[in-house]
C-alpha positions in Angstrom: 83.1 84.9 48.8 84.0 87.7 51.2 84.3 91.1 49.7 87.6 92.8 50.0 89.5 96.0 49.3 93.2 96.0 48.1 95.5 98.7 49.6 98.6 99.2 47.5 101.5 100.3 49.7 103.9 102.9 48.3 105.8 103.0 51.6 103.7 105.5 53.6 104.0 105.5 57.4 100.2 105.7 57.4 99.4 102.6 55.2 98.5 100.4 58.1 96.2 103.2 59.4 94.3 103.1 56.1 93.7 99.4 56.6 92.6 99.8 60.2 90.1 102.5 59.2 88.7 100.2 56.4 88.4 97.3 58.8 86.6 99.6 61.3 83.9 100.0 58.6 83.5 96.2 58.7 85.1 95.7 55.3 87.9 93.2 54.9 91.1 94.6 53.3 94.6 93.5 52.6 97.8 95.5 52.1 100.2 94.6 49.2 103.4 96.2 48.1 102.7 98.4 45.0 104.8 96.2 42.8 103.6 92.8 44.1 99.8 92.7 44.2 97.6 89.9 42.8 95.3 90.2 39.9 92.0 91.4 41.4 89.3 88.7 41.4 85.5 89.0 41.7 85.7 89.5 45.5 87.7 92.8 45.1 85.4 95.8 45.3 87.9 98.7 45.3 91.6 99.6 45.3 93.3 102.3 47.4 96.7 103.7 46.5 98.6 104.9 49.6 100.9 107.8 50.2 104.7 107.6 50.0 107.9 109.2 51.2 108.9 109.4 47.5 108.1 112.2 45.1 106.5 111.5 41.7 109.1 113.9 40.2 112.1 111.9 41.4 114.1 109.6 39.2 113.5 106.8 41.6 109.7 107.4 41.8 107.7 104.3 42.4 105.7 103.2 39.3 102.7 101.0 38.8 100.7 99.9 35.7 97.5 101.8 36.3 95.9 99.9 33.4 95.6 96.9 35.6 93.2 98.9 37.9 91.8 102.1 36.4 88.5 101.4 34.6 88.2 97.9 36.1 87.6 98.9 39.8 86.8 102.0 41.8 90.1 103.5 42.7 91.0 106.0 45.5 94.4 107.7 45.3 95.7 109.1 48.6 98.5 111.7 48.5 101.2 110.0 46.4 98.5 107.9 44.8 96.6 111.0 43.8 99.7 112.7 42.5 100.8 109.7 40.5 97.4 109.4 38.9 97.4 113.1 38.0 100.9 112.8 36.5 100.2 109.6 34.5 97.0 111.0 32.9 98.5 114.3 31.7 98.1 116.6 34.7 100.9 118.6 36.3 102.7 117.8 39.6 105.5 120.0 40.9 107.7 120.0 44.0 106.3 122.4 46.6 108.4 125.3 47.7 107.9 124.1 51.2 106.6 120.8 52.6 102.8 121.1 53.2 102.4 119.5 56.6 99.6 119.8 59.1 96.0 120.9 59.4 94.2 122.5 56.5 90.5 123.1 55.7 88.3 122.2 52.8 87.4 125.9 52.3 85.8 125.4 48.9 83.7 122.4 47.8 82.7 122.9 44.2 80.0 120.3 43.6 77.8 117.8 45.3 79.2 114.3 45.0 78.6 111.0 46.8 82.2 111.0 47.8 81.7 114.3 49.8 78.3 113.3 51.4 78.1 114.6 55.0 81.5 116.4 54.6 80.9 120.0 55.7 82.4 123.1 54.1 85.6 124.1 55.9 86.1 120.5 57.3 89.6 120.0 58.8 92.0 117.6 56.9 95.6 116.6 57.4 98.3 117.3 54.8 101.7 115.6 54.6 103.3 115.9 51.2 106.2 117.6 49.4 104.5 117.6 45.9 101.6 119.7 44.7 99.1 118.9 41.9 99.0 122.2 40.0 96.8 121.0 37.2 94.5 118.0 37.0 94.3 115.9 33.8 91.6 116.6 31.2 89.6 113.5 32.1 89.1 114.7 35.7 87.2 117.4 37.5 87.9 119.4 40.6 85.9 118.6 43.8 87.5 120.6 46.6 90.3 123.1 47.5 91.9 124.2 50.8 92.9 127.7 51.7 96.4 127.1 50.3 96.0 124.2 47.9 93.8 124.5 44.8 93.7 120.8 44.1 92.7 119.0 47.3 90.2 116.5 45.9 89.3 115.6 42.3 87.5 112.8 40.5 87.3 111.3 37.0 84.5 112.7 34.8 81.5 110.3 34.5 82.3 109.1 31.0 86.1 109.0 31.3 86.4 105.4 32.7 84.2 102.4 33.2 84.7 102.8 37.0 85.2 106.0 39.0 88.6 107.3 40.2 88.8 109.6 43.2 92.0 111.4 44.3 92.8 113.4 47.5 96.0 115.2 48.5 95.3 114.8 52.2 95.2 111.8 54.5 91.7 110.7 55.6 93.1 107.8 57.7 94.6 110.0 60.4 92.4 111.3 63.2 93.4 114.9 62.4 91.2 114.6 59.3 88.0 115.0 61.2 85.6 113.5 58.6 88.2 111.1 57.2 86.4 108.0 58.2 83.1 109.3 56.7 85.0 110.0 53.4 86.3 106.4 53.3 82.8 105.2 54.1 81.4 107.2 51.2 83.9 105.8 48.8 83.6 102.2 49.9 79.9 102.0 50.5 78.3 104.5 48.2 80.8 104.4 45.3 82.3 100.9 45.5 79.1 99.2 46.7 80.6 97.4 49.7 78.2 95.7 52.1 80.3 95.8 55.3 79.7 92.2 56.4 83.1 91.6 57.9 82.6 91.3 61.7 84.3 89.4 64.5 81.4 86.8 64.3 81.9 86.5 60.6 85.6 86.1 61.0 85.2 83.3 63.6 82.8 81.4 61.5 85.0 81.5 58.4 88.2 80.9 60.2 86.9 77.8 62.1 85.7 76.3 58.8 89.0 77.0 57.1 91.0 75.5 59.9 88.9 72.3 59.9 89.4 72.0 56.1 93.1 72.8 56.4 94.1 70.6 59.4 91.6 67.7 58.9 92.4 65.0 61.4 95.9 66.1 62.2 97.1 67.3 65.6 98.4 70.8 66.3 101.0 71.8 68.9 101.1 75.4 70.3 103.0 77.3 72.9 100.9 79.7 75.0 102.2 82.8 76.6 99.2 83.9 78.7 98.9 86.9 76.3 95.9 87.9 74.1 97.3 86.8 70.7 98.3 83.2 71.5 95.1 82.7 73.6 92.7 83.8 70.9 94.6 81.8 68.3 94.4 78.7 70.6 90.7 79.2 71.2 90.0 79.3 67.4 92.0 76.2 66.9 90.2 74.5 69.8 86.8 75.3 68.3 88.0 73.8 65.0 89.8 70.6 66.1 89.0 70.2 69.8 91.5 68.1 71.8 93.6 67.5 68.7 95.2 70.8 69.8 97.9 70.3 72.5 99.2 73.4 74.2 102.3 74.1 76.3 102.6 76.9 78.9 106.2 77.1 80.0 107.2 78.7 83.3 110.6 80.3 82.4 111.0 81.7 85.9 110.5 85.2 84.5 106.7 85.5 84.8 104.8 87.8 87.1 103.9 86.7 90.6 101.6 83.7 90.6 101.1 84.1 86.9 102.0 80.5 86.0 99.3 78.9 88.3 96.6 81.6 87.5 97.0 81.5 83.7 97.2 77.7 83.7 93.9 77.5 85.6 92.3 80.0 83.2 93.3 77.9 80.2 92.0 74.7 81.7 88.7 76.4 82.6 88.4 77.3 78.9 88.6 73.6 78.1 92.0 73.8 76.5 94.3 70.7 76.6 97.2 72.5 78.2 100.4 71.1 79.7 102.3 73.2 82.3 106.1 73.0 82.1 108.2 74.2 85.1 111.5 75.1 83.6 112.4 78.0 85.9 115.8 76.6 87.1 116.9 75.8 83.5 116.4 79.4 82.4 118.0 80.9 85.5 121.0 78.6 85.1 121.4 79.7 81.4 121.1 83.4 82.3 123.6 83.3 85.2 126.1 86.1 85.0 124.8 87.5 81.7 124.2 91.2 81.6 123.9 92.2 77.9 120.2 92.6 77.1 120.5 91.2 73.5 122.3 88.2 74.8 119.7 87.7 77.5 116.9 87.7 74.8 118.7 85.2 72.7 119.4 82.9 75.6 115.7 83.0 76.7 114.6 82.3 73.1 117.1 79.5 72.7 116.2 77.7 76.0 112.5 78.1 75.2 113.0 76.3 71.9 115.0 73.6 73.7 112.3 73.0 76.3 109.5 73.2 73.7 111.3 70.7 71.5 111.8 68.2 74.3 108.2 68.4 75.3 106.9 68.3 71.8 108.7 65.0 71.1 106.7 63.4 73.8 103.5 64.0 71.9 102.6 61.7 69.0 100.7 62.5 65.8 101.6 66.2 65.6 101.8 67.7 62.1 101.3 71.4 62.7 102.7 74.2 64.9 100.2 76.9 65.9 101.3 80.5 66.2 99.7 83.8 67.3 101.2 85.8 64.4 99.2 89.0 63.7 98.8 91.2 60.6 101.5 93.8 61.4 104.1 91.0 61.5 103.0 89.8 58.1 103.0 93.3 56.6 106.4 94.0 58.0 107.9 90.9 56.3 106.7 92.0 52.8 106.9 95.8 53.1 108.0 98.0 50.2 111.4 98.6 51.7 111.8 95.1 53.3 111.9 94.4 57.1 112.6 97.3 59.4 115.9 97.7 61.2 116.0 95.3 64.1 115.8 97.2 67.4 115.9 94.1 69.5 115.5 90.3 69.1 112.1 88.9 69.9 111.1 85.7 71.8 109.7 83.4 69.2 109.7 79.8 68.0 112.8 80.3 65.8 113.7 77.2 63.8 111.2 74.9 65.6 109.1 74.1 62.5 112.1 72.8 60.6 113.5 70.9 63.6 110.2 69.2 64.3 109.2 68.9 60.7 105.9 70.7 61.4 103.7 72.9 59.1 102.7 76.3 60.4 99.1 77.4 61.1 98.4 81.1 62.0 94.7 81.8 62.6 95.3 85.5 63.3 97.7 86.4 60.6 95.2 88.8 59.0 94.1 90.7 62.1 95.3 93.8 63.8 95.8 93.8 67.6 92.6 95.7 68.3 90.7 93.2 66.1 92.2 90.3 68.0 90.7 91.6 71.2 87.3 92.0 69.5 87.4 88.5 68.3 88.5 87.3 71.8 85.4 89.1 73.2 83.2 87.4 70.7 84.7 84.1 71.6 84.0 84.7 75.3 87.6 84.5 76.5 87.9 85.5 80.1 88.5 89.2 80.7 91.4 88.3 83.0 93.3 87.2 79.9 91.8 89.5 77.3 92.3 92.6 79.4 95.9 91.8 80.4 98.6 94.4 79.6 101.1 93.3 77.0 104.1 91.5 78.5 107.4 91.0 76.8 108.3 87.5 75.6 111.5 87.5 77.7 109.4 88.6 80.6 111.2 90.0 83.7 114.5 88.9 82.2 114.6 92.3 80.4 113.1 94.2 83.3 116.0 93.2 85.5 118.8 95.4 84.3 122.1 93.5 84.6 122.4 89.8 85.5 119.3 87.8 86.4 119.1 85.8 89.6 116.2 84.0 91.4 116.5 86.5 94.2 116.2 89.5 91.9 113.2 87.9 90.1 111.4 87.4 93.5 112.2 91.0 94.4 110.8 92.3 91.2 107.7 90.1 91.3 106.7 91.4 94.7 107.1 95.1 93.6 105.3 94.5 90.3 102.4 92.8 92.1 102.0 95.8 94.4 102.0 98.2 91.4 99.5 96.1 89.5 97.2 95.5 92.4 97.0 99.2 93.1 96.3 100.0 89.5 93.3 97.8 89.8 92.3 99.1 93.2 92.4 102.7 92.0 90.5 101.9 88.7 93.5 102.7 86.6 94.5 99.3 85.2 92.2 99.5 82.1 93.1 103.1 81.5 96.8 102.2 81.0 98.0 100.2 77.9 101.0 98.7 79.6 102.6 98.9 83.1 105.5 97.3 84.8 108.4 97.7 87.1 112.1 97.8 86.2 114.7 96.7 88.7 117.7 99.1 88.3 121.3 97.9 88.7 122.0 100.6 91.3 121.9 100.9 95.1 121.0 104.0 97.0 121.2 105.2 100.6 118.0 105.3 102.6 116.8 105.6 106.2 114.4 103.1 107.8 113.7 103.7 111.4 117.0 104.5 113.0 119.0 102.5 110.5 120.6 103.6 107.2 120.0 101.2 104.3 121.8 100.7 101.1 119.3 98.9 98.8 118.1 98.8 95.3 116.0 101.3 93.3 113.1 100.5 90.9 111.5 102.5 88.2 107.7 102.3 87.6 106.7 102.4 83.9 103.2 103.0 82.6 102.3 104.0 79.0 99.3 104.6 76.8 99.4 103.4 73.2 97.2 101.9 70.5 99.6 99.4 69.0 103.0 99.8 70.8 104.6 101.6 67.8 104.4 104.9 69.7 103.6 105.5 73.3 103.0 108.3 75.8 103.9 108.0 79.4 100.7 107.7 81.5 99.8 110.7 83.7 99.1 108.7 86.9 97.9 110.7 89.9 100.5 111.8 92.4 98.5 110.4 95.3 98.4 107.0 93.6 102.2 107.0 93.0 102.8 108.0 96.6 100.7 104.9 97.8 102.6 102.5 95.5 106.0 103.9 96.5 105.2 103.6 100.2 103.8 100.1 99.9 106.7 98.8 97.9 109.4 100.3 100.2 107.6 99.2 103.3 106.8 95.6 102.2 109.6 94.6 99.8 112.8 94.2 101.7 115.7 95.1 99.4 114.1 98.1 97.7 114.4 101.6 99.3 113.8 104.0 96.3 111.0 104.3 93.7 111.2 106.5 90.6 108.6 107.1 87.8 109.6 107.0 84.1 108.2 109.9 82.1 109.8 109.1 78.7 107.8 108.8 75.5 108.4 106.4 72.6 110.1 107.5 70.5 112.9 108.4 71.4 112.7 105.9 74.3 111.3 102.4 74.0 108.6 101.0 76.3 110.9 98.5 77.9 114.3 99.5 79.1 116.1 96.6 77.5 
């Protein structure tokens, strides 16, 4: 049985980061809402209580029955978790006169403890809280203070509980806490006794076995996008059930230049049973005259479902629908506060499972994006697919501002290809998280030779990010941008102006629509 750590989410913006740091230590973990977590079984080695935007002093503070955990498993309380434990066991927690936010230093470490192994005196930590623990409970003892906070870290006394409880008022999961990962390592390995056996190879072995057991002799249908998630999911399914997996790769007329043929060939070279579907004219017809971005997304999603459904009905013996769902999607659907506000609709399978009477199988539903790539590397998936920049489900349909026509698609494909080719030529492609070109709904005056032109403008967009939740615009060299601009204007008839987008997310989004 694989060892695991439970992370109880009290609504902190950093909860997913805790999970990612634990996974980086080769320890499997799962996030559960604080009020909906399972009874720990023998595989659970420790529990971590997250931070929260709430105050333990509020009337609407989030409450948990600590008796289900304390004394039964090693427990680590982070920020709100620490304050809640202090309050519940008789300590004192008060609202701070000012919000304590930013860098601090462990200026006083009072005793040697396995939890603080290799943590130097004066180590930088990151604070983000509005409550302060002014007195720890009698069953606990102080471990460390900062220059402004007396109670920065504390632990239960050796005889207080059957299992140790550690509490910290700072966030070890953020990079600003310089030894935060070491602190988590100390807690999970030295205190909780974790072995750290959860690796990509381990995940592949277990997942393939589980898929074989779950699917049996049934057939699985899956739509591929050419992206990392769907490709890795398909390869895992293929290893489990072979040609009982049938894949579709749909050309919606909104892909990048030559992408349909190149990706189809890559899939076939991997041994996947994949059917290419040319539906370009169907999508273009449905999008004719539509300018609203949300309506375009919904049309693209609807037509995809129609095409997929028609092709699926040609395949017999299918009982399952494969999907490339990853862990952030799962967490979002069961978060403390419910799903986040919808910023934009996403291109997905919608009601396909119900229409086709199929069961869902999601091999990647417990992995973060970076873990999916590591599993893909372990599976030997071609770098041409594994290293591809993220690409929106609606494709160029939302990179063409205004209505979509085949002519505009062709224009944008050529400009995008020049941008991408030069990123590779200059050694910049792998240094950028995502790059693309946006066709703007404006014309501008230009001069080419002795003639005046009145043609379209494009915006180049390149960002750096770890997960797409936040993004910084990429500082591409000016000489590189000059080359790209010149090549596009000289070679793509219909474009006479190139601009570069230097907006961050937030407040902007990565895509323009």
